[in-house]
Structures are given as C-alpha cells and as structure tokens.
N, C-alpha and C positions, 0 to 999 in steps of 0.2 A: 503493500499499499505506500509505503514512504519512509522517510528517515524521520524520527522525531528527536528533539534535543529539548532536554529540560534545563532550564537556568534559575539561579537563585533570582527572586525579585523581591526587593526591600518589603519588609511588612507593612511599612506605611503607605506604601503606593498600590499594594496586593488587592484589598477589597474594592478600590473603587473601578468601575467599569466592568464589572463582572455580573453576566446576564443568567439568570436560572430559566432553563428549556425544559420543556416535558413533551415527549412523543412518543407514541406507541408503549407507553406504560413505564418509561424510562424518565429519569430526570437526570441533567446534567449541567455543570457550569461552564461557559466559556465567556471569552472575553469580547467586549465590543470591539469595532474595527479600529476605533481610535485608541482604545488600551492596548490593544495586541500590537499596532505600528509602535506606539510610544514605548511599550516593552522592548520591541526589537530595536528601536533606535537607541534606547539606554544602554545597550549592550555593545554598540558598535562604536569603534573608535572614533573620538570627535572629528568632525569635517569642519572646515574653516571658512566657508562661504555659501551663501545661497545656490552659487552656480554648482558648486561641490555636492551640495544637498541635493539639488535637482539630479544630478549625475547618480547620487547613491540610490534615490528613490526609483529612477527609470532605468538605469542601466544595471546596477547593483542587486538591488531588490525585485527589479521587474515588474513594478506596480503599474496599474493600467490609469492613467491621467485622469479618466472618468470616474474613476472609484475616489480619487483623491479629491476631486471637486465635490464630490458628495458627502465628504467626512464632517461632521458638526464641529465647527470651529470652537463654540464655546467649549465643548469638552477638550479640544485641545489646549485651549487657553487654561484650562484647569489644570490639566495634567503637567503643562509646562510650570505650573506653579509648586505643584507637591512631589514632583521628580527632582527639581533642582539640577537639570542635566543640559548642557550645552546643546546637543543634538535636538532636543525637543524643544528647546527655545528657537533653535535656528529653523525648525520644520513650523513652528509658529509664525516666524517672520515671513518664511516661504508663502505659506498660506495666506497670509494678509497681501502680499504682492499678488498672488494670482488671485484674489478676489478682487482688487482694485482693478485689475485690467479686465474684467469682466464686464 
C-alpha cells in the first residue's frame, strides 16, 4: 500500500486539527489537510525564501496548486502561532501572497 513514517509531534500542537471520522462501524482520528501540511513542514529543514517555499511545496512535496488554494488560511495562521516554526511562518506568508494575487 505504501511506506508510512511516524514522527514525533510536540504535545503542545498535537491535539489541534485532529478530526474524528466514523464510517463502516469504525472510528479513527486523522489530521486536517492544514494540520498535516504544517506537521510535514515543521519536520523539514528550514527554507530561506518564499521562492524556496514554492519549490518545496510543488517540486519536492509535489502538492497540487488547487489544493493549496483551498486551504483554510485562518487555520494556517493559528498553526503558525502554536508551532513557532520558520517553515510554517514562511508558508503563511506564501499563502498571503497567493491570496493577494487572486
């Protein structure tokens, strides 16, 4: 099915953005798109510019630009505060730039 990798997420940020889903008599927890992306960005070596963030998102992580446009900016703003992490702050700036150009 794939390769799964589990990494430590700080207890202070873990509970946010977790969604409880029930289907076929099963219940599980899963991260929102915004939370999953912030968790991923927090584990990657810091990038230095919005241009590098763009490359990271679309070349390295191979994200679809349509998905990025649909992310909840308020959630990313909140995560940037609780994570205190350079990549997430830069991602927030990237989103702000993208939304200004629309």
